[in-house]
N, C-alpha and C positions, 0 to 999 in steps of 0.2 A: 496532549491536546492538540487538537486542531484549530486553523481558525475558524473553517465552516464553525465548530461547534462552539466557539467563543459568542460566533454572528450570531447562532443560532438559537442560544440558552442564555437569555439575562442573568448580568453578573452584578451582584448586589456591591453594596461598598462597605468597607473598613479602611475605617480613616487611616490618614499618613501615622498617627501615632501607636496606633493599635499593630501595623505593621512591623514596628522595631523594637529591640528587646529591650527598650528603656523610652523616655519621655524630654533624654536630650536631645535637645535641636541637633538636626543633621546637619553634615559638612556639605558643602555644597562642592557641584565636582569641578573639575576643572575646564572644562568646554560645555555649550550650550547642548542639553538634552535634546537630541534629532528627534526624539517620539514627540516631545509637546507641542511641536506642531504642523503644521502640513507639508511635506518632504520639499526643499526647493531643488529640486534634482532634476535633472529630464527626466520627461513622463513617470515622475515623481517619483522614481525608485527608491529604493531603500537609499541612503547616503551611507551605506557599509565603511567607506572610506573613515567616517566622524563617526560610529557608532561605536563604543566600548564597553568591557562589562560592567564600569561603572554608573552606567545610563540606565541599563534593567530595570532594578529595585525602584529606583525613583519614580522611574515612568510605569513599573505597575500602579504603583501608591497615586500618584497622580489620576493615573484611568480608572481606579476604582473609583478614589474618591468626585473626578466630575461624574461618573456613572451614578453615584450619590446624589448629588445636586439633579439630574435629569434625572431620575425615579421620581427624588423628591418633587421634582416641580409638578408631576401628573399625579400624584396620587391629591397631592393638595391643591389640584382644582376644582376651586366647586362648582362647576360645570357639569352638565348630565356628561358621563361616557360618551365618547364617539370617537368613529374611527378618527375620525384628525388630530383628537385632543388625549389619546390614548394610546390605541395601537401603531399610530406611527411614529410619534416620538419615540416611541419602548424601540418600534424596529429600527430606529435608527439613531439607537445610544450605545454608549462606549467607547467611539473612535478612539481616543488614545489607547485604552487599554486592549482593542481589535490591533492597533497598528502596532506596539510592543511585542504582542505576543503573538502575533504572525512570522515577527523576526526572530525574536528567542528563541519559540520552542522548533524552529523549523533547523535554526545553526545546531541548537542541540542534539539534533539528531546526525549534522553531518559536518560539525565543525567546534563540536566539543570539547572541553577542558577541565580542570576539576575545579575552576570555578565558579563556571557554568553548572556545574552539577551540583553547588552547593546553594546555587541561585534557585535554583528549581527545586532544590527541598526547603528551598524558602519558600518561595512562590506556590508551591503546586496547594499546599495546604490551605493558605489564604483565598485562593482565585475558590477550591472548595466550599470553603464557605462563603465567601461572596458570592457565589451561583447561588448557596442555597438560600440566602437571607435574601435575595429578590423571590428565585422561582414559592418561597413561602413567605413573600410580604402578602398579609390579608388585607393591606387596603388597596393592594396594585393587582392583586385577582382577582377582587372583588367590580372593581373596573372592566378589569378583561373579558370574565362573568355576563356583564351585563350586558357589553359590544355584543361579546356570542349569542345570548339568550336574545335578542334584537336585532339581531343582526339580520334576521328578513326583513325590516320594517324600516331598515333605514338607508336604504336608495345605495344598498354598495353595487359594485359589480360583482360577477364572481370570481375575482381575481382576490378581491379586500373580504368578500367572504371567506376566500380560501386561507389567508392569511388569517382572519380570527378565528377559524376552527381550529388550526395546526397551532394558535400560539395554546388554548384551551386547551389544545392534547396535551399541551409540552406544561401545561402549570399545574394540572393534572398526576402526569407522569413524571412528576420531578414534585411533590407532596405537596402543594397549594392545598388539596383537600382535607388533606389527614390531620388528625389530632394534634394538640401540641407534643402530646408526649412521642408520638411517632415522627415527628417531625424531627425531633433533637435525635431521636436515633437514626433515621435518615441522613440527616446533616453526620454523623457523627461516625456510619459506615459511608459515605463519601468523602469524608478528609483520608481516611483510613487504607479505602483504595486506591485514592491518584496518591499517596505515597508509597503503598507497594507496588502499585505499577512503575512510577518512577526505579524504585532501586529493581524492579527484577530487569528492566529495559538496563542498569546501570552496569549490573551484575554480568548480564551479556556481552555489554562490550568491554569488559572485562578478560570474558572467557574468552572471547574473538582475538583479542589481540596476546593474550598469554601464552598462547600455544606457537610453537613455531618448530616443525619439524628440521633439522640441521644434519646435513649428509658431506660426509667428506669423500668418502670414496666414489669414484666415478661411476666406477660398475652400477651401485645401485641408482644411476639415471638411466639404465639403461629400456627401453622402451618410448621414452618421454620424449614429444615434438623439440625440436632445437629453443623455437621460442618460450616454451616453460622452461626450458632449462636456462636461458639468458635472462628470462624473469629471475629466476630464483639465485643465479648468480650477482645479479643486483641487488635484490633483496640482501642477501648476504652481505654483502661491501657494506649497503646501507647502514645492518643492523654490526658493522665491524669487525666482519670475519669473512673477509675477502678471501679468494680462495676455496671458500667452501661455497655451497647450493642452501639457500634459504625458504622452506613450504609455509604456507600461513593456512588459516581456514579461510581467505578470503575464496571466496565461487572462481575467479581469474586464477587461482593457484591450487586451490585444490580439484574440483574437477576434472584437471585435464591428469592431473594425479592419478585421480581414482580411476582414468579413462587408460591412464597408457602406461602407467609405472610396471614392469614387469614383477619387480619385488613384491612377492605378495604379503610378508610381512609388513613391509611400508606402509602396504593399501588397508591392510585392516588398523594401523596403527593413524596412521588418518582420518577413517572411516570412523574411526569409536569415538577417536577427540571430537571430532565435528557433532557426531552424535551426544554425546553425551555432555555436551556444554553445558553447564546447570544443576550439572547431575554429580558431582564431584566430591562432596561430600568436603568443602573447602571452604572457604569465607564468601565466596561466586555462587554459592548453592541456592537452588531456586525452590526449593521442594518446599520447605521452609511457608515461603511466600504466595505458591499456588494453594495450599490449606487453608492460609488464609484468606485469600479472595473468592476462592471461593465459595466457604461458608460465608462469608461475609454478603456473597452475591443471594444466595440465597434466603438471607434477613431478610437482605434489600426487596428478593420480591413478594417475600410471605408480608411486608408491608403493604404492596397492593393489591395484596388477593391472589395471587398467582402462584400455582402449584411449587412452580422453577421458576431457576433466571430465565431459560430456554423460552419460557413462550411469554415474558413480562417483555425480552426484547424483539421479539418477530410477531406481537400485536401490533405493530406501527411497519412490520414490513411485507413484501408481496408472498411471504409464504403462508406469513398469518399466523401459524402454532408450529409445536418442532415436531407432532405427527406428524403432518405435511411433508417436514425436513425428513425425519427420519425414515419413510418410507420411499422419498426420492432421492436419498443416498444410497439405501441398501439393492434399491434398484440396480443402481449403476456398479456398485462395488459389487455386484454377483455376478456376473457379467465382463466386469473387466480382469477378476482378478483370473478366470478360467484362461484369460487371452494371455495374462502373462503369467502362467502356470503351462503354457505351449512355449514361451516364450525361452522360460529356465530349462523344457526341456532341450531346446535347441541350442541351446550355449553348453547346459549340459554334454552334448556330444560332443561339441566342439574342446569341450576338455577333456573328455575322456580318450578323442582322439590323439589329441596332444601328448597325455601319457600316456597311453600307446606307441608313440611316434616318438617317445624318449626315453622308452622300456617297451618294446617289444610282450617281456615275459612276464610282464607283471597282470593280476588282476587286480588292482587297485586302483579305488575312484575316489577322483577327487571332490567331494560335495562341495556344491556350490555356495557361498554365504554371501550376505549385505553385501562385502567391502569388494565382491566380485564383480557384482552385476553391471557396473559401469564397464570395466576391464574387458568383461567377456560379450560385452554388447554390440562395443566397438565390433570387436572383431569378427560375431555376427552379423552387422552390418554390412563390413566389406565384405564378406563371405555371397550375404543373399541378393547386394545391391551394388557391389564392386564400389561401394562408398567411404571413404574415408574425410572425416574433416576436415582438417588438416589440405585436401584439396582446394578447399573453397575458402579457406580464410584469407586468401592474399587478395580475394574479390570484395572480403568485407569490412573493408577499412571505416573506419569511424564515423569520417568524411562521409566516405560513400554512401554507408546507411541510413544517417542523420538525412544527406540530400535525399536520398532515394524516397525518403517519408514526407520532406518536404514540395517532391513532386508529386505526391500521391495525392496528397492534401489540397494543393493547388489545382490538379486534374479534377478533385471532388466537387471543391467550394471554390476556386479561384483566389484561396489566399495565398500571401507571398508571405516571406521571411527572409529578410535585409539584415545581414549580419552588423551590430554596432560595437566598436571598440572603446566608446566613449564612456561607456558606464560604469557605474562602480560596481565592484563585483567582491564575494565574501571570501573569494580564493583561487591565487592563482591559476588559473588557465580555465576557467567558468567564463563559457561562451556568452553572449548575450546577441537575441534577436529583435528586431518590431518586427511585430504582427502586423500585414492590412488587409481590409478584404478586394475583391478583384478592380474595383474603383479607384484603389489609394487612399479608400477610409481607415482608420487606426482602430487594430483590433486590441492589442496591448505588448508587452516585454517578454521572451519568453528568455529563460536562465537554464544551461546544461551544463551539467556537474556529471561527469562520465569516471572517473577513475578515484578506487581505496586509497583509503588513509587508516590509521589507527584512531585516529577521530570522529571515523564516520562511522556510523551504524551499517551493520552488512542490509545487502540486500537493493532492493531500486525501486522508488514512488515518483507521483506527482504531488507535491505542493503549491499553494499561495503564497505567494507575500504580498496580494492583497487580491478581492474577489472582486467577481462581476458585479457591476448593479448598478443603482442611481444611489445619489446622495438626498438627502430633507424635501429638497428642491426640484427634484425631479431631473438634474445635473447627471449625466452618467459617469461613474466609473469605471475606469479599464485596469483588467485586470495585469498582475506580474506572476508570473506562470514561473516555478520551476522543476526540470527534469532532473532526478537524480539517481547516478547509476552507478555500480563497480564492476567496471568494464575491465580487460584486459591492457595495462600501458602498453606504450610504445616502448619498446628495446632495443640500442644499439640506433642500426640503421633503420628498422622494421617500424614502421608505423603503428598503429592501436588497429589492432587483427580480432574480428569479432568474432564467438563461433555463432553456427546459428541459432543456440537458444538466448544468447548477448543480442542480437541481432532480431530476434522475436519480442526482446524483451525491451529495445529502447521504442520500438512501433507502440507497445504496451502501453507504456507510461506518456508517449507521445499522445494518445488517444484520451488518457484521461485530460491532457492540456487543450487538447481539441474544444472538449466538452467544458472546460472553463473557460475558453475564449467565446463560444459562443454561448452559453447560457446567457440570458438575459430576464430582466425583471425590475420593474419598479419596487419592490420588498425586500428585504435582505432574507426572510425566513422561509419564501421560496424561489427566490431566485436559483435555479443550479439543483435544486434539494431535493432528492429523489429516493428513495428507500435503500436500505442498505445491500438489499439482494438486486437493486437494478446498475447499481455504481460501478461496475467492473464491466457491463454490455459497451459503453462509451472507449472501454482502451481495448478491449478482447476483439471490436471487430477489428481493429486496425492490423490485429496479428493478420488476418483472414487474406487480407492483399498482398503482405510481405511476400508470401509466398506464391506468390501467381509466379508463372515463367514470363506473363507479358510483363508485369512490375519488377520481376528479377532483371531483367533486359533494363530497365531504365537506369539502376544504381550498382549491377556489381559489375566493377569493374578492376582490373589486377592494377596492384598499385606500382609492380614495376612499369608494365608495359602499355597502361589503359584500354588492353583491350576487354572486351566487355566479357562476360561467362559464358564459356560457350554453351550450346546447347545441351552437347551429352552432360556434363554439368548439371543444368538446370532439371533433365531428366531425371537426372540421380536422386535429386531432391524433391521433385516430387513422385516420384516412384517411392521412396522410403518413407513420406509421409504420415503413415502408419505404423514405422518402426515406433518397438519401443511402446505403444501407448498402451499397451494390456501394463506395465509397470508403473509409467507417469500417472496413469488413472487410478490405480490400486491405493498410492500412496496418500495421493491426490485426497481422495473419498476415507481413506482410513484415517489423516488428520481433520476434517471436516469429519464426522463419527465421533472420533474421538473430544472433539469440542463440543459436541452435543451432550455426551455424555456426561463430560464436567460440570455442565450446568443445565442438566435435567435431575441433576439431583433434589430430592425436596425435601434434607434436613441436612442440617448443619453436623457435621463427623470429624473424627479425628483420621483424617486421612496419609495411607501410606503411597504418595503420590506414583510410585512405581507400580507397587504391586495393582493399583486401579487400574492404569495404563495398560499393562500385561491384562488382565480380567477383559477388560472392553475388547482388544484388539484376538483374544483369544476366543471371546464370546462371538466373533463375527468369523471366524478361523482365518483371520491375517495370515497367510504363509509367513514361515520363518525366514526366508531371506528378503523380505522386504518391512522395511520401519515404515512409521506415519511421515507424511515428506517432514513434517518437526514431530519430534519429540515433545511430551510436557513442559519440561522444565527449560527449551527455548525457543517455544511454541510461545514469538513474541507478538505474533495478531490476534492471540485470544490475554494476551495477560499483561499484554504494554502497546497497543494499538489498535483500538477500538472493535474490533474483528468476535469479540467475544458473543458466541451462539452465533458467528455469525460468518464462519470461514468455510462453509456451505454457497454461498452468495456466487463466487468464481464457478461454480459449476453451476448454480442456476444461471445466472449472467451471462454462460456459453451456450447455455436454451438457446437464447434470445441472441445473441449473434450470430451464431452459425445461420439460425433459420433467417435474420439479417441480412447477410451476404447472400446466402442460398439466394432470397429474392434478385438482388444484385444478377448473379451470374446467371440466374434464369433468365433475365431479359437481355442476355444476350452482348450487355455493355458493363464491365466495371465498373466504369465510370460515370456510367446514367447519368444524366444531370437530372433528370425529373425526380428520382428517388434517392440523390446524393439532395436533393435541398426539401423533399420531404422530411428525410430522417434528420438531418440538418433542424429542423425547424421543428419537429414534435419529439424525437429524441434529445436534444443536445440544447437547442435555444429559447424552449419553452416550456422544458419537460417538468419544471417543477408548478405547472399550471393544474395538473390532476397527479390521481394517482399511478403508478406507475404500468402498469400495463392500459389501463387506457390512453397513456400516451402510444407507447407500443403501439396498439390499434389502429392509431392514428394514422398512422404509416405504412403499417403492416396490413391493414385493412381485416385482419383474422387475430385471432393468438395464435402463439407460435409453435410452430408442428416441431416434435424434436427427434425428428429421423436424420435428418442434417445433424445434429449434435452425435447421433449415435455412431453415423457412417463417421463423421471426422474423428474418432475415437476409439473406429476399426469392429465398434461392437455390434453392427449387423450389417 
């Protein structure tokens, strides 16, 4: 559950007594609960140095109690419902609950422990009930519906009308208009889904941390770059196995192993361990959870009159319905896989040539498998482009890449980022920055958390400890934003050096943070709020700048000499831009299709998850050498991350971001100040003022053209 969701969805009240296992008075915490008042820290960032696990549950309880009183005040008002006495106080309700949720759920992803897991297991069902009891509160909905029905007669401005319409939509989509028996069923479904989703994520975290490939023979390290070997040695030392090498399923350990390790059997072992997470028929197996979640979502869709869950979700997205998404995806999948087949043929030729060189008298062919793709793709890249990623990594330190994106944002929008080492952080090494406008006006605080640890989920994300907006009196609220990554850490005397993929990832998440910093609006419901298939556009567009030669020259400096990356290497990056795009697009679209197929089921059924996945991938003809980017049992985006029937959004948004960047590029100035100002105003700052495509057209002057996307993916 994200803090955005907490802000968007009204949370009703559960009394403090009902949140505990009995009616005995609770023992007071040893220290004052920092969530129960406004933070007194600089810039009102969370006081991480004061927050203890014992504070969370009492704060959740107090937050729900506070919101009960606020909702009760609204429904008890004898005056005719208006925007000022109904919509506005509801929009600003639940501040304590928001405050504690923003910290707890974020830290539970990046710094969890057994105690926090237990707190989450306790509080998620309570929050689900809390939300449902507000959304199904007949008196509250009656007042909101009254304002909605009379919105055009109340002298409201455009933004107030939009807020009213969005809340009416929220309440209807969350059960307010259902009869009592269906409301009870919906509430039970929501509670079950929240618990199952949490369990899915917990299982995946355990699966990630439980597997370790221990190497004792140095010959098994053949082919690996020294940075990977050193990191594996340090991991082994940390695990009490000094003198050995330990590789894990974290991307900084996994990907280089698949790319460079000559030992094919070990590559297969790593590959299967990664893709089979949650599918090992052990205590952390996710198949039964998926079956339950998919069936519950079908039932939920039926309660609202939808044939399937995908159509329920998509009704409020830019795509509108599942048929639109299905056509969109298959139209990309077909040419992408044709390109991937050509890539495979080129890699197979390399493997055949190697086999022949080893034994000129054999006609035996080693057919490439999934665990061979990264390995031979690297050989192909070197052969076609004379490009070895290890050549560019010395120029891509964490500091260089971060400073480069700060410079790019400064050139685009005039904003500055100044490091502040005095603010409390939740983990050593997390960095904090003050973000300001060109004129010095304060914009917010940025946290940056770079490296993996066992208490952190995999992947990378942007989140907020406080969202931008205004309080009920119109006073500006400044955001506190956090970027969380899992990058290759420093090793020995070598600083943290990023791969090109990690470089793009940092800029991607940074794009989300710019969206968070620039979003502005008087009302919580619409400030920065966009359809799900729009939300990745502000992040993905930054990936376009990162690879431009003009921009690379700004930030890529050798960590030892300080020399800028030579033009010859920059040219290799540019020339290899279409490298492996068939594979990357195919695995991405295959996962998006798998997501849709799960959520296009029209009836509950006893689902064999593995068989279903195979059936759907066979139906589209997915080549055996490629798996969907995420297999069902570790597809956290859709079973633990809010992207159910929404993973297509990355591709949908990419059409927008490629078109938008092409607009910049065709202007002759990558940092065109007029276009930057328009993009910031229409697509970031005021993005919640109207529907996603309406806001995009305000910037672009027309609907997006898909040609730039097709060219960037090598599909045209």
